[in-house]
C-alpha positions in Angstrom: 0.2 0.0 0.1 1.2 3.5 -1.2 1.6 6.3 1.3 0.2 9.7 0.1 2.5 12.5 -0.2 0.6 15.4 1.1 0.9 19.1 0.5 1.3 21.2 3.4 -1.2 21.5 5.8 -3.3 18.1 4.8 -4.8 16.2 5.7 -7.2 18.4 7.6 -8.1 17.4 11.0 -11.6 16.4 11.5 -12.6 19.1 13.7 -15.4 21.7 13.6 -15.4 25.2 13.8 -15.3 24.8 17.8 -13.2 21.9 17.7 -15.5 19.1 17.9 -14.6 15.7 16.4 -16.2 14.7 13.3 -17.2 11.6 11.9 -18.8 9.8 9.0 -22.7 9.8 10.0 -22.4 13.3 12.0 -25.1 15.7 11.6 -23.5 19.4 10.9 -24.8 22.7 10.5 -22.9 24.5 7.6 -21.9 27.9 8.6 -19.7 29.1 5.3 -19.1 28.2 1.9 -15.4 28.5 0.9 -15.0 30.7 -2.1 -12.5 27.9 -3.7 -15.4 25.4 -3.7 -17.6 27.7 -5.7 -15.5 30.0 -7.8 -15.5 27.8 -11.2 -19.0 26.7 -11.0 -22.0 28.1 -13.0 -24.2 30.5 -11.1 -27.3 28.5 -10.6 -25.0 25.5 -8.7 -23.2 28.7 -6.7 -26.7 30.0 -5.6 -27.8 26.2 -4.7 -24.7 25.5 -2.6 -24.5 28.8 -1.0 -28.3 28.1 0.1 -27.2 25.3 2.0 -25.5 27.9 4.7 -27.3 27.4 7.9 -28.9 24.2 7.0 -28.3 20.8 8.7 -26.9 18.0 6.8 -25.1 14.4 6.9 -21.3 13.8 6.5 -21.3 10.6 4.3 -17.6 10.6 3.7 -14.3 12.2 5.1 -11.8 11.9 2.0 -8.1 11.3 2.4 -7.4 15.0 2.4 -9.9 15.6 5.5 -12.5 17.2 3.6 -15.9 16.5 4.6 -18.3 15.2 1.9 -22.2 15.8 1.5 -25.2 16.0 -0.5 -27.6 18.4 -1.6 -30.7 17.2 -3.0 -33.3 19.8 -4.4 -36.7 19.5 -6.1 -37.9 21.7 -8.5 -41.4 23.0 -9.8 -41.8 20.1 -11.8 -40.9 17.6 -9.1 -37.6 16.8 -10.7 -34.9 15.7 -8.2 -31.2 17.0 -8.5 -28.3 15.7 -6.4 -25.2 17.2 -5.8 -22.0 16.1 -3.4 -19.9 18.8 -2.7 -16.8 18.9 -0.3 -16.2 21.3 3.0 -13.4 22.1 5.0 -14.2 20.9 8.6 -14.0 24.7 10.1 -16.4 25.6 7.8 -19.1 23.5 9.9 -20.6 22.7 13.2 -21.5 19.4 14.5 -24.8 19.2 15.8 
């Protein structure tokens, strides 16, 4: 098994903004969306992700770099479902 050569500062510590340990399955509240996450996305995706600030979601994965993965599921007026996965830095959430 090969070892990952992480860039400086990685992997991120799995600690929320208050220093609470985060695990897969934890319920979190998103308190901030980092600009690096949305800077090159289409405007409609930026708006959808930024609407998540203040919402509660579940962590379904913590990747090798320490990013938290969660899902956004939305329904439009035609009852069409859309799902997007996106990563968050642990310091941008609060464990509930």
